[in-house]
C-alpha positions as CSV (number, residue, x, y, z in Angstrom):
1,M,16.1,29.4,23.3
2,D,16.5,25.8,24.4
3,I,12.8,25.1,24.0
4,L,12.9,26.4,20.4
5,Y,15.7,23.9,19.6
6,I,13.7,21.1,21.2
7,L,10.6,22.0,19.1
8,I,12.6,22.3,15.9
9,G,14.1,18.9,16.6
10,L,10.7,17.3,17.2
11,V,9.3,18.7,14.0
12,I,12.3,17.6,12.0
13,G,12.1,14.1,13.6
14,A,8.4,13.8,12.9
15,V,8.8,14.8,9.2
16,L,11.8,12.4,8.8
17,G,9.9,9.6,10.6
18,F,6.8,10.1,8.4
19,F,8.8,9.8,5.1
20,L,10.9,6.9,6.3
21,A,7.8,5.0,7.4
22,R,6.1,5.8,4.1
23,F,9.1,4.6,2.1
24,Y,9.2,1.4,4.1
25,M,5.5,0.6,3.7
26,K,5.6,1.2,-0.1
27,K,8.6,-1.1,-0.4
28,Y,6.9,-3.7,1.8
29,L,3.6,-3.6,-0.1
30,K,5.3,-3.8,-3.4
31,K,7.2,-6.9,-2.2
32,N,4.2,-8.5,-0.4
33,P,1.0,-7.3,-2.1
34,P,-2.1,-7.6,0.1
35,I,-4.1,-9.3,-2.7
36,N,-3.1,-11.6,-5.5
37,E,-4.8,-13.2,-8.5
38,Q,-5.9,-16.3,-6.6
39,M,-7.6,-14.1,-4.0
40,I,-9.4,-12.2,-6.8
41,K,-10.6,-15.4,-8.4
42,A,-11.8,-16.8,-5.1
43,M,-13.7,-13.6,-4.3
44,M,-15.4,-13.5,-7.7
45,M,-16.3,-17.2,-7.4
46,Q,-17.9,-16.5,-4.0
47,M,-20.0,-13.8,-5.7
48,G,-21.3,-16.4,-8.2
49,R,-19.2,-15.3,-11.2
50,T,-16.7,-17.2,-13.2
51,P,-13.9,-14.8,-13.8
52,S,-12.0,-14.7,-17.1
53,Q,-8.3,-14.0,-17.1
54,K,-9.0,-10.6,-18.7
55,Q,-11.2,-9.6,-15.7
56,V,-8.6,-10.7,-13.2
57,N,-5.9,-8.8,-15.0
58,Q,-8.1,-5.6,-15.1
59,M,-8.7,-5.9,-11.3
60,M,-5.0,-6.4,-10.6
61,K,-4.1,-3.4,-12.8
62,S,-6.6,-1.2,-11.0
63,M,-5.3,-2.4,-7.6
64,N,-1.7,-1.7,-8.6
65,K,-2.6,1.7,-9.8
66,Y,-3.3,2.8,-6.2
67,M,-0.2,1.4,-4.7
């Protein structure tokens, strides 16, 4: 019976840990996005394109959709 309690405690701890880590990472990424407009502009300039503000906004919107 004691082993069952240990297993249940481990499962509950793993589930809680997963959701807490997920919440923390979403909050962190929203506060500190991994890419910003200047990075997108620099990347497009390196590819030989001169980005318009509309293109930069479209890329930012598409990136934010997946966060």
